[in-house]
C-alpha positions in Angstrom: -22.1 -23.7 35.6 -21.6 -20.2 34.1 -18.5 -18.3 34.8 -18.2 -14.6 33.8 -15.6 -11.9 34.6 -16.4 -9.3 37.3 -16.5 -6.0 35.3 -17.9 -2.5 36.1 -20.8 -2.8 33.8 -23.6 -5.3 33.1 -22.9 -8.3 30.8 -25.3 -10.2 28.6 -24.4 -13.9 28.0 -25.9 -15.4 24.9 -25.8 -19.2 24.0 -26.1 -20.2 20.4 -26.4 -23.6 18.7 -24.5 -24.1 15.5 -25.8 -26.5 12.8 -23.7 -28.4 10.3 -24.0 -25.7 7.8 -23.0 -23.2 10.4 -26.4 -21.4 10.9 -26.4 -19.9 14.4 -29.6 -20.0 16.6 -30.0 -18.2 19.8 -30.8 -20.8 22.6 -30.7 -18.8 25.7 -29.8 -15.3 27.0 -29.1 -14.0 30.5 -28.3 -10.4 31.8 -25.7 -10.5 34.5 -26.0 -7.3 36.6 -22.4 -6.2 37.6 -23.2 -5.3 41.2 -24.9 -8.7 41.8 -21.9 -10.5 40.1 -19.5 -8.6 42.4 -21.6 -9.6 45.6 -21.6 -13.2 44.4 -17.8 -13.3 43.9 -17.3 -11.8 47.4 -19.8 -14.4 48.9 -17.9 -17.2 47.2 -14.6 -16.0 48.6 -16.0 -15.6 52.1 -17.8 -19.0 52.2 -14.8 -20.8 50.6 -16.7 -22.2 47.7 -14.6 -25.0 46.4 -15.5 -24.7 42.8 -14.8 -20.9 42.8 -11.5 -21.5 44.5 -10.4 -24.1 42.0 -11.3 -21.7 39.1 -9.4 -18.8 40.7 -6.3 -21.0 41.2 -6.5 -22.6 37.8 -3.9 -20.1 36.3 -1.3 -21.7 38.4 -2.0 -25.2 36.8 -2.0 -24.1 33.3 0.4 -22.3 30.9 -1.7 -19.8 29.0 -1.6 -16.3 27.8 -2.3 -13.6 30.2 -1.6 -10.1 31.5 -0.4 -9.0 35.0 -0.4 -5.7 36.8 2.9 -5.4 38.8 3.4 -1.7 39.7 1.5 1.5 39.8 3.7 4.7 40.5 2.2 8.2 40.6 4.0 10.7 38.5 2.2 14.1 38.7 -1.0 14.0 36.9 -0.3 10.6 35.4 0.4 7.0 36.8 2.9 4.6 35.4 1.5 1.2 35.2 3.9 -1.8 34.8 3.0 -5.4 34.1 3.7 -8.5 31.9 2.0 -10.0 28.9 2.6 -13.8 28.9 2.3 -15.9 25.8 3.0 -19.7 26.0 3.7 -21.5 22.8 5.7 -24.6 21.7 9.4 -23.9 20.9 9.7 -22.5 17.4 6.2 -21.2 17.1 6.2 -17.9 15.0 4.1 -16.2 17.7 7.1 -16.1 20.0 8.7 -13.6 17.7 5.6 -11.8 16.5 5.3 -8.1 17.3 3.2 -7.1 20.4 1.8 -3.9 21.4 -0.1 -3.0 24.6 -3.0 -0.3 24.9 -4.8 1.2 28.0 -8.6 1.7 27.4 -11.3 3.4 29.3 -13.6 0.5 30.4 -16.7 2.6 29.7 -16.1 4.3 26.5 -13.6 1.9 25.0 -11.3 4.8 23.9 -7.5 4.6 24.3 -6.2 6.6 27.3 -2.5 5.8 27.1 -0.2 7.7 24.8 1.8 4.7 23.4 3.6 2.1 25.5 7.1 1.2 26.3 8.6 -2.3 26.2 10.9 -3.0 29.0 11.9 -6.5 28.0 10.9 -9.3 25.7 12.1 -12.8 26.3 11.0 -16.3 25.6 12.9 -18.9 27.6 11.8 -22.6 27.9 9.5 -23.1 30.8 10.8 -25.4 33.4 8.9 -28.6 33.9 7.1 -28.1 30.6 9.4 -29.7 28.0 9.3 -27.9 24.5 7.2 -25.0 25.8 8.4 -21.5 25.9 6.8 -18.7 27.9 7.2 -15.4 26.2 7.1 -12.5 28.7 6.9 -8.9 27.5 7.4 -6.4 30.2 5.2 -3.4 29.4 4.9 0.1 30.8 1.8 2.5 30.2 1.3 6.0 31.3 -2.4 6.6 32.1 -4.2 9.6 33.6 -4.1 9.4 37.4 -7.9 10.4 37.5 -9.1 7.8 35.0 -11.4 4.9 36.2 -12.3 1.6 34.9 -9.1 0.8 33.1 -8.7 -2.1 30.7 -5.3 -3.2 29.5 -5.4 -4.8 26.1 -2.6 -6.8 24.5 -2.8 -7.3 20.9 -0.6 -8.2 17.7 0.7 -5.1 16.1 0.0 -6.2 12.5 -3.7 -6.9 12.7 -4.8 -5.8 16.1 -6.2 -9.3 17.0 -6.3 -9.8 20.7 -3.7 -11.7 22.8 -5.6 -11.0 26.0 -7.0 -8.2 28.2 -7.5 -7.6 31.8 -9.6 -5.1 33.8 -7.8 -3.1 36.5 -10.8 -2.5 38.8 -10.7 0.8 41.0 -10.3 -1.3 44.1 -7.3 -3.3 42.6 -5.9 0.0 41.4 -6.2 1.5 44.8 -4.5 -1.6 46.2 -1.5 -1.2 43.9 -1.3 2.5 44.9 -1.4 1.6 48.6 1.4 -1.1 48.0 3.6 1.4 46.1 3.0 4.0 48.8 4.0 1.5 51.7 7.1 0.5 49.7 8.4 4.0 49.1 7.1 5.7 52.2 10.1 8.0 53.2 10.7 8.3 57.0 9.4 11.9 57.0 6.1 10.6 55.7 5.8 7.8 58.2 2.8 8.3 60.7 4.6 5.9 63.2 7.7 8.2 63.5 6.6 9.9 66.8 5.9 6.5 68.5 9.2 5.1 67.1 11.1 8.2 68.6 9.5 7.9 72.0 9.7 4.1 72.2 13.0 3.3 70.5 15.2 6.3 70.0 14.8 8.8 72.8 17.4 8.4 75.6 16.1 6.6 78.7 16.0 8.2 82.1 18.6 5.5 83.2 21.0 6.4 80.5 20.6 10.0 81.4 21.7 9.5 84.9 24.7 7.5 83.7 25.7 10.3 81.5 25.3 12.8 84.4 27.8 10.6 86.3 30.2 9.9 83.5 30.8 13.3 82.0 33.6 14.2 84.5 35.5 11.1 83.3 35.8 12.2 79.8 39.2 13.2 78.6 37.8 16.0 76.7 35.2 18.2 78.4 34.5 21.0 76.1 32.6 24.1 77.2 29.6 24.8 74.8 28.5 28.3 74.5 24.8 28.1 73.3 23.9 31.3 71.6 20.2 32.0 71.3 19.1 35.3 69.7 15.6 36.5 71.0 13.3 38.8 69.1 9.7 39.2 70.1 10.0 35.6 71.4 6.7 34.1 72.7 7.2 33.4 76.5 6.1 29.8 76.3 8.5 29.1 73.5 11.3 30.7 75.6 10.5 28.6 78.6 10.4 25.4 76.6 13.6 26.2 74.8 15.5 27.2 77.9 14.2 24.2 80.0 15.4 21.8 77.3 18.9 23.2 77.7 19.1 23.5 81.5 18.3 19.8 81.9 21.1 18.7 79.8 23.0 15.6 81.1 26.3 17.3 80.2 26.5 20.4 82.4 29.5 22.2 80.9 27.7 24.9 79.0 26.7 28.5 79.0 23.5 29.8 77.6 23.8 33.2 76.0 20.4 34.8 75.5 20.8 37.9 73.1 17.6 40.0 73.7 16.9 42.3 70.7 13.5 43.2 72.0 14.3 45.6 74.8 10.8 47.2 74.6 9.1 44.0 75.7 9.2 44.1 79.5 7.7 40.6 79.9 10.5 39.1 77.8 13.1 41.0 79.7 11.8 39.8 83.0 11.6 36.2 81.8 15.3 36.4 80.7 16.3 37.9 84.1 14.4 35.1 85.9 16.4 32.6 83.9 19.6 34.1 84.7 18.8 34.3 88.4 17.8 30.7 88.4 21.0 29.4 86.8 24.4 31.1 86.8 25.2 29.4 83.5 22.6 31.7 81.8 23.9 35.0 80.5 22.1 37.9 78.9 23.2 40.2 76.2 20.7 43.2 75.9 20.8 45.0 72.7 19.5 48.5 72.2 17.6 47.5 69.1 17.1 44.6 66.7 20.2 44.4 64.4 19.0 41.4 62.4 19.6 37.7 63.1 23.2 37.7 61.9 24.3 40.7 64.0 22.2 39.6 66.9 24.2 36.3 66.8 27.5 38.1 66.4 26.7 39.9 69.7 26.5 36.5 71.4 29.7 35.2 69.7 31.7 38.3 71.0 31.0 37.4 74.7 31.1 33.7 74.4 33.9 31.8 76.2 33.3 28.2 75.2 35.4 25.9 73.1 32.4 25.5 70.8 29.7 27.9 69.7 26.3 26.2 69.4 23.4 27.9 67.6 19.9 27.3 68.8 16.7 29.2 67.6 14.6 30.9 70.2 11.4 28.8 69.5 13.0 25.3 69.2 14.0 22.6 71.8 16.8 20.0 72.1 17.0 16.5 73.7 18.5 16.2 77.2 21.4 14.2 75.9 22.3 16.5 73.0 25.3 18.2 74.6 26.6 14.8 76.0 26.5 13.3 72.4 28.4 16.3 71.1 31.1 16.0 73.8 31.4 12.3 73.0 32.0 13.2 69.3 34.9 15.5 70.5 36.3 12.7 72.6 36.2 10.3 69.7 38.0 12.7 67.5 39.5 15.7 69.4 40.3 17.4 66.1 36.5 17.9 65.5 35.8 21.5 64.7 32.2 21.2 63.5 29.2 19.1 64.7 25.7 18.5 63.6 22.9 16.1 64.4 19.7 14.7 62.9 16.5 16.7 63.6 12.8 16.6 63.3 10.0 19.2 63.5 7.7 20.1 66.5 4.1 21.1 65.7 1.3 21.4 68.3 3.4 19.3 70.7 3.8 16.4 68.3 7.0 15.3 66.5 7.1 14.7 62.8 9.2 15.1 59.5 12.5 13.5 60.8 15.6 14.3 58.8 18.3 11.7 59.2 21.3 13.3 57.6 24.3 12.0 55.7 27.8 12.5 56.6 29.6 15.6 55.6 28.8 16.4 52.0 30.0 19.7 50.5 28.2 18.9 47.1 24.8 18.6 48.9 25.6 21.6 51.2 26.2 23.8 48.2 22.6 23.2 47.1 21.0 23.4 50.4 21.9 23.8 54.1 21.2 20.2 55.0 23.3 20.6 58.2 21.0 23.2 59.6 20.5 22.2 63.3 22.1 21.9 65.7 25.3 23.6 64.4 28.3 23.6 66.7 31.5 25.1 65.6 35.0 25.6 67.1 35.1 29.1 68.6 38.7 29.7 67.8 38.0 29.2 64.0 35.2 31.9 64.1 37.2 34.3 66.1 40.2 34.0 63.8 38.0 35.1 60.8 39.1 38.6 59.4 35.6 39.7 60.4 32.3 38.1 61.4 29.6 37.8 58.8 27.3 40.8 58.2 23.6 41.2 57.9 23.7 40.4 54.2 23.4 36.8 55.3 20.3 37.2 57.4 18.0 34.2 56.8 20.9 32.0 55.8 23.4 32.8 58.5 23.8 29.2 59.5 24.4 28.0 56.1 27.1 30.7 55.7 28.6 29.8 59.0 28.7 26.0 58.0 30.4 26.8 54.8 32.9 29.1 56.3 34.0 26.8 59.1 33.7 23.7 57.0 36.4 25.0 54.7 38.7 25.2 57.7 37.6 22.3 59.9 40.0 19.4 60.6 37.3 17.0 61.2 33.4 17.2 61.0 31.2 15.0 63.0 27.7 14.0 62.3 25.8 12.6 65.3 23.4 10.2 64.1 20.7 10.9 66.7 17.6 13.1 66.5 18.6 15.7 69.1 16.9 18.9 67.8 13.2 19.8 67.4 12.5 22.5 64.9 9.3 24.2 65.8 6.7 24.7 63.0 4.4 27.8 63.4 3.2 30.6 61.1 6.2 32.8 61.7 9.0 30.3 61.4 10.7 29.0 58.3 9.8 25.6 59.2 6.1 26.5 59.2 5.9 29.1 56.4 8.6 27.8 54.2 11.8 29.6 53.1 10.1 30.9 50.0 8.0 33.2 52.3 11.2 34.9 53.1 12.8 35.7 49.8 15.6 37.7 51.2 16.8 34.4 52.7 17.2 32.9 49.3 19.4 35.6 48.1 21.4 35.4 51.3 21.8 31.6 50.7 22.9 32.2 47.1 25.5 34.8 48.3 26.7 32.4 51.0 27.3 29.8 48.3 28.8 32.2 45.8 31.3 33.5 48.4 32.2 29.9 49.3 32.9 29.1 45.6 35.2 32.2 45.4 37.0 31.3 48.7 37.9 27.8 47.5 39.0 29.0 44.0 36.3 27.3 42.0 35.2 28.9 38.7 31.5 28.6 39.1 28.3 30.7 39.7 25.6 30.1 42.3 22.1 30.4 40.7 19.1 30.2 42.9 16.2 28.1 41.7 17.7 27.4 38.2 16.7 23.6 38.4 14.9 23.1 41.8 12.9 25.9 43.3 14.5 27.6 46.5 17.7 25.5 45.9 21.1 26.6 44.6 22.4 25.4 41.3 26.2 25.5 40.6 27.0 26.6 36.9 30.7 25.8 36.3 32.8 28.0 34.0 35.6 25.9 32.3 39.0 27.5 31.5 39.7 24.4 29.4 37.9 21.4 28.2 40.0 18.3 28.9 39.7 15.3 26.6 37.1 12.8 27.9 37.4 9.2 26.6 33.9 7.5 26.4 34.8 3.8 26.9 31.9 1.5 25.6 32.2 -2.3 26.0 30.4 -3.9 23.1 29.2 -7.3 22.1 26.8 -7.5 19.1 23.5 -5.7 19.3 24.2 -3.2 16.6 20.8 -1.3 17.0 21.5 -0.8 20.7 25.1 0.4 20.3 23.9 2.6 17.3 21.3 4.2 19.5 23.9 5.0 22.1 26.5 6.4 19.6 23.9 8.4 17.8 22.8 10.1 21.2 26.5 10.9 21.8 27.1 12.4 18.5 23.9 14.4 18.3 23.3 15.5 21.8 26.5 15.9 24.0 27.8 19.5 24.0 31.1 18.8 25.5 33.5 19.9 22.7 36.4 17.6 23.5 35.7 13.8 23.6 36.7 10.6 21.8 34.8 7.3 21.8 36.6 4.1 22.4 34.4 1.0 21.6 35.8 -2.2 23.3 34.8 -5.0 20.9 34.2 -8.3 22.8 33.6 -11.3 20.8 30.8 -10.0 18.4 29.6 -12.4 15.7 27.0 -10.4 13.8 28.0 -8.7 10.6 25.7 -5.7 11.4 27.9 -4.9 14.4 31.1 -4.7 12.3 29.3 -2.7 9.6 28.3 -0.2 12.4 31.9 -0.1 13.7 33.2 0.7 10.2 30.5 3.4 9.6 31.2 5.1 12.9 34.9 5.3 12.4 34.5 6.5 8.8 32.1 9.4 9.8 33.8 10.4 13.1 37.5 10.9 13.4 37.2 10.6 17.2 35.9 7.0 17.3 38.0 4.0 17.7 37.3 0.4 18.0 39.7 -1.9 20.0 39.6 -5.5 20.6 40.1 -7.0 24.1 41.6 -10.4 24.7 38.9 -12.9 24.3 40.7 -16.1 25.4 39.4 -16.2 28.9 35.7 -15.6 28.6 33.7 -12.5 29.6 35.2 -10.2 32.1 33.7 -6.7 32.4 36.6 -5.4 34.5 39.1 -6.6 31.8 37.1 -4.8 29.1 37.1 -1.6 31.2 40.9 -1.8 31.8 41.5 -2.6 28.1 39.6 0.4 27.1 41.2 2.6 29.6 44.8 1.6 28.4 43.8 2.4 24.8 42.1 5.7 25.7 43.9 9.0 25.4 41.8 11.3 27.6 42.5 12.8 31.0 39.1 11.6 32.0 37.3 8.3 31.3 33.5 8.0 31.0 32.5 4.3 31.3 29.3 3.9 29.5 27.2 0.9 28.8 26.2 0.2 25.2 22.5 0.1 26.2 22.4 3.7 27.3 21.1 6.9 25.6 22.1 10.5 26.4 19.1 12.5 27.7 20.9 15.6 29.0 23.1 17.4 26.4 25.1 19.1 29.0 25.7 15.7 30.9 29.4 16.0 30.7 29.5 19.7 31.6 27.5 18.7 34.7 29.7 15.7 35.6 33.0 17.4 34.8 32.1 20.3 37.1 32.6 17.9 40.0 35.3 15.7 38.4 37.7 18.6 37.8 38.0 19.1 41.6 41.0 17.5 43.3 38.9 16.0 46.0 36.5 14.1 43.8 37.4 10.7 42.4 34.4 9.7 40.2 31.0 10.9 39.3 27.9 9.1 38.4 24.7 10.1 36.6 21.0 9.5 37.0 19.9 6.6 34.8 16.3 6.2 33.8 14.2 3.4 32.2 12.6 4.4 29.0 9.3 4.9 30.7 10.9 7.6 32.9 11.3 5.5 36.2 14.6 5.5 37.9 17.0 2.7 37.4 20.0 4.2 39.2 20.1 7.1 41.6 23.3 6.2 43.2 24.2 3.1 45.3 23.8 2.5 49.0 26.2 0.2 50.6 26.4 -1.5 53.9 23.9 -2.8 56.5 22.9 -5.6 53.9 24.9 -8.1 51.9 24.1 -6.6 48.5 24.4 -3.0 47.4 21.2 -1.2 46.5 20.3 1.2 43.7 18.9 4.1 45.5 15.4 5.5 44.4 14.8 2.4 42.2 11.7 2.8 40.1 10.8 6.2 41.5 9.6 8.7 38.8 12.2 11.1 37.5 10.6 14.1 38.9 10.0 12.7 42.3 12.2 14.7 44.7 12.7 11.8 47.1 13.7 12.0 50.8 14.6 15.7 51.4 15.2 16.1 47.7 17.9 13.5 47.5 16.8 12.5 44.0 17.0 15.8 42.4 20.1 17.5 44.2 23.6 16.4 43.4 25.2 14.7 46.4 28.0 12.5 47.6 27.6 8.7 48.3 29.6 5.6 48.5 29.2 4.2 45.1 27.8 4.7 41.6 27.2 2.2 38.8 29.9 1.7 36.0 27.0 1.8 33.5 27.8 5.6 33.6 30.8 6.6 35.6 33.2 9.5 35.0 36.7 9.0 36.4 39.8 11.1 36.4 42.6 9.0 34.8 45.1 9.6 37.6 42.6 8.4 40.1 41.8 5.3 38.0 45.6 4.5 37.9 46.1 5.3 41.6 43.5 2.8 42.7 44.7 0.2 40.3 41.7 0.2 37.9 39.0 -2.4 38.0 39.8 -5.6 39.8 39.7 -8.3 37.1 39.2 -11.0 39.8 35.6 -9.5 39.9 34.6 -10.2 36.3 30.9 -9.5 36.5 29.5 -8.6 39.9 30.5 -6.0 42.5 33.4 -4.6 40.4 32.1 -1.0 40.2 31.2 -1.1 43.9 34.8 -2.3 44.7 36.3 0.5 42.6 34.2 3.2 44.1 35.2 2.0 47.7 38.8 2.0 46.8 38.3 5.6 45.6 36.6 6.4 49.0 39.4 4.7 50.8 42.0 7.0 48.9 40.2 10.0 50.5 38.3 11.1 47.4 34.6 11.7 47.0 32.1 9.8 44.9 29.3 12.1 43.5 26.0 11.5 42.1 25.1 14.2 39.5 21.3 14.0 39.5 20.9 16.5 36.6 23.0 14.5 34.2 20.6 12.0 32.8 20.8 8.9 30.6 18.3 6.3 29.5 19.4 2.7 30.5 17.6 0.1 28.4 18.5 -2.7 30.9 15.9 -5.3 30.8 13.8 -5.7 33.8 12.1 -9.0 32.8 11.8 -11.0 36.1 15.4 -10.0 37.0 18.1 -12.0 35.3 17.9 -15.8 35.7 21.4 -16.8 36.3 22.8 -20.1 35.3 24.4 -22.4 38.1 27.8 -21.2 37.0 26.8 -17.5 37.1 25.2 -18.0 40.4 28.4 -19.6 41.9 30.4 -16.7 40.5 27.9 -14.2 42.1 28.5 -16.0 45.5 32.2 -16.0 45.1 32.1 -12.3 44.2 30.0 -11.6 47.3 32.6 -13.3 49.4 35.4 -11.3 48.0 33.4 -8.1 48.5 32.5 -8.9 52.0 36.0 -9.9 53.1 37.5 -6.9 51.5 35.0 -4.4 52.8 33.9 -6.0 56.0 34.7 -3.1 58.1 32.8 -0.7 55.9 29.8 -3.0 55.8 29.8 -3.3 59.5 29.5 0.4 60.1 27.0 1.0 57.3 26.9 3.5 54.6 28.0 7.0 55.9 25.6 8.7 53.4 22.6 6.6 54.2 21.2 7.1 57.7 21.5 4.3 60.2 17.9 4.6 61.2 16.6 3.6 57.8 15.1 0.1 57.1 17.4 -2.8 56.3 17.9 -3.2 52.7 16.4 0.1 52.0 16.2 2.1 48.7 13.8 4.7 49.7 14.9 6.2 53.1 12.1 4.3 55.0 12.1 4.3 58.8 13.5 1.2 60.4 11.3 -1.4 62.2 8.0 -0.2 60.7 7.0 -3.6 59.8 5.9 -2.7 56.3 6.7 -4.8 53.2 10.0 -3.5 51.8 9.6 -4.8 48.1 13.3 -4.1 48.0 15.6 -6.4 45.9 19.3 -6.7 46.0 21.2 -5.1 43.3 22.6 -8.3 42.2 19.2 -9.0 40.7 19.3 -6.1 38.4 22.9 -5.9 37.2 
């Protein structure tokens, strides 16, 4: 039987006989046509050929060298290919330590098409059930052109380039990897099943609507909603759809104020008059001319009599239970002064692009108007302003209103329901994009700048400095408080040396100290590094933690904090490396605020994929690293991966804390020595009424090994389970309600904002597997 690999080119197989003096004689030769071999392989699979099946499964029965392809993530014009090189050898074999390299080749030309490679881990544990055999696993990452075809991955020894193994990534297999990654990371706004999900599982039922119509009069709080809709050259069909969606509300206590700024359009005026004749709750404000969207809205505000002002665009629609849900929010918290909901887009009669929003997040709101629709604000707050906003805010009038009222609101409610449909057409911002209305970008920048000045924050709003059409906040520091960088350390001098070197050569914050917390190191190189660092930098100290009771990360952190002198503490793993020179400036811009407790950074693997983009908590037993393995440049769901925002927790691998906050919440809990201690700390900070912020522009490499996760010993596994029990019992109420910054309609155990119940493989793994 002749067995050949299926490759995208013809193969000639030659058989030679070898004599006693090693002369070689050609005995037979056969040309294998690649298309015939591919058909034969498929035929064997379809017919269940037993010999072929046995050969295909032979890898599972043997320990041998090999290569795997595990992940293919698109990153602009390139793709990041991850996989493993497996090398099986007896324990003590020199090959278990010999240096390896991995290259990607074009299958047809044989030329290298990868620019170097990245090792993500290299371990050689004893193989279970195979006494004396170690299986060395080298996790590799290659960056290859996305348009390349016929890819061959070649693993070889670095010193002489002899082959360890190779594998061909056929185009079909490559496409399968792409599809798998696309399914695993498909955000809710990209899910083609969204409209069916909304209609079948989310939209209020007719029965529930009838119950709402009966129940509204029993509510203790029955606020009057003044819905203000400026009209300007409004298409009549859009007007009719908008008005109908409001008039059929299950909560009837509202007034609809139509501000007509197109007096010259007789058909529009007639349609408005017809609506007001049909329903006494419809009121018309007729303007002599168009004053711009802000002043047109102001005209409606001046005549409104409701408890709340609700802003709806003339071409959009709302769900029939929208006002009832808003009234319920007021009943749950009568001090509510601002309300918003989830929304989607309406195009050609179809629903798409859902936006499931986080709870109130002033850090995100400063970068973009994520609140947007359907904004409802307490009228008394607006009428108490010295003056109503002017036309300088045209195009970003809602953003400005949200900031102004948000500063004064006692409570802000986010209704986790899609209640607003934002119509997409050529003339709308939803259809054309805000960049088509450049005046709106300047209005947005002005709204944010005025907000910063009102709250007394020394900062400038700069439009598009980092992300196009989004505000960047540039902080101006009156002083530079001392930041103590606390680094737990145990041997690994080269790892710590890389971290320290990046701090000394890259960080531009002018006032910091480094406190290395020594934890039982044995290698002489480690102590030599300590001595060198202390001798060459007067802001470096090495302190020794109590080693009697075994490893305890929380104790190391607390020990370092006690020895530190700074007003702020930057907890930093020794296996990190500074990427952003201004990382501390960016993080301190948040940390200096009295309402912020701690700040995290964006952590990347050395191949540029995300290791940590913040932590989502709740709805599952284990916290999740958000955006895990997404490319750094990937914006994420509604730009969550590239805009600073609040969340429930960040990892202690890089966490900036104000000292008084650290002391207020009691530091790290030493009863959680390994797992969940940073999540527990962040939730204590949140419980103290302070924000946890992820600063996505502050970036560090994190050289955490990803080699098959971390295989825990039985003792370590028992400790993990114990820590999970402590975490669940302590924060059960929080877990029951879910993460307020991660929409309740996302998939269970979700790291990518995937739509719930879409029956796609998640590929998600508990954070416990990675920390």
